[in-house]
VMD Tcl script that draws the C-alpha trace (Angstrom):
set ca {
  {3.50 0.20 -16.81}
  {2.97 -3.32 -15.59}
  {1.45 -3.94 -12.17}
  {4.61 -5.77 -11.16}
  {6.58 -2.54 -11.79}
  {4.32 -0.65 -9.40}
  {4.80 -3.39 -6.82}
  {8.57 -3.13 -7.26}
  {8.43 0.57 -6.40}
  {6.36 -0.14 -3.29}
  {8.62 -3.04 -2.32}
  {11.78 -0.96 -2.57}
  {10.25 1.73 -0.40}
  {8.83 -0.69 2.18}
  {11.97 -2.78 2.46}
  {12.61 -6.41 3.37}
  {11.02 -7.72 0.14}
  {7.75 -8.40 1.92}
  {5.55 -6.43 -0.49}
  {6.94 -8.46 -3.38}
  {6.43 -11.67 -1.39}
  {2.78 -10.73 -0.83}
  {2.40 -9.98 -4.52}
  {3.86 -13.33 -5.55}
  {1.74 -15.30 -3.07}
  {-1.94 -14.56 -3.61}
  {-2.75 -15.62 -0.02}
  {-0.78 -12.54 1.16}
  {-0.02 -14.54 4.31}
  {3.45 -13.30 5.20}
  {2.82 -12.03 8.70}
  {2.78 -8.39 7.62}
  {-0.74 -7.08 7.25}
  {0.39 -3.66 6.10}
  {2.43 -5.09 3.21}
  {-0.56 -7.24 2.21}
  {-2.80 -4.18 2.46}
  {-0.52 -2.21 0.15}
  {-0.63 -4.95 -2.48}
  {-4.40 -5.29 -2.23}
  {-5.06 -1.57 -2.44}
  {-2.77 -1.13 -5.43}
  {-4.24 -4.18 -7.13}
  {-7.84 -3.01 -6.65}
  {-7.16 0.31 -8.36}
  {-4.69 -0.74 -11.06}
  {-5.87 -0.10 -14.62}
  {-3.72 -1.94 -17.18}
  {-5.10 0.26 -19.96}
  {-3.95 3.49 -18.33}
  {-0.66 5.14 -19.16}
  {2.26 5.19 -16.76}
  {1.55 8.70 -15.44}
  {-2.08 7.83 -14.71}
  {-1.14 4.56 -13.02}
  {1.44 6.24 -10.81}
  {-0.95 9.06 -9.99}
  {-3.60 6.56 -8.94}
  {-1.09 4.62 -6.82}
  {-0.16 7.89 -5.11}
  {-3.81 8.72 -4.51}
  {-4.52 5.33 -2.97}
  {-1.47 5.43 -0.71}
  {-2.25 9.02 0.31}
  {-5.77 7.99 1.29}
  {-4.40 5.08 3.32}
  {-1.88 7.39 4.98}
  {-4.63 9.81 5.98}
  {-6.69 6.97 7.45}
  {-3.72 5.60 9.39}
  {-2.90 9.09 10.66}
  {-6.46 9.48 11.98}
  {-6.16 6.17 13.82}
  {-2.77 7.19 15.20}
  {-4.18 10.54 16.33}
  {-7.03 8.80 18.13}
  {-4.60 6.58 20.04}
  {-2.32 9.52 20.80}
  {-5.29 11.50 22.14}
  {-6.31 8.58 24.33}
  {-2.77 8.32 25.65}
  {-2.73 12.01 26.59}
  {-6.27 12.15 27.97}
  {-7.07 8.54 28.85}
}
mol new
graphics top color blue
foreach p $ca { graphics top sphere $p radius 0.5 }
foreach p [lrange $ca 0 end-1] q [lrange $ca 1 end] { graphics top cylinder $p $q radius 0.2 }
display resetview
């Protein structure tokens, strides 16, 4: 699977074409830090020699890790809101 195909999957899920815009423009300067982050994270872990299943599995792993980190940040803000 080509990296561009992985980006297409992310772009369709994210919406607005911003992930694809970040992919096409290496500066990733499109006013959406999260879209740029997605491209960068996927790019850092992409292995062109791996098969499709391995590539998709790695993309899932990376996005799951990012989701867990974002959830921890969210939880911290939510706790502050309740107790702050």
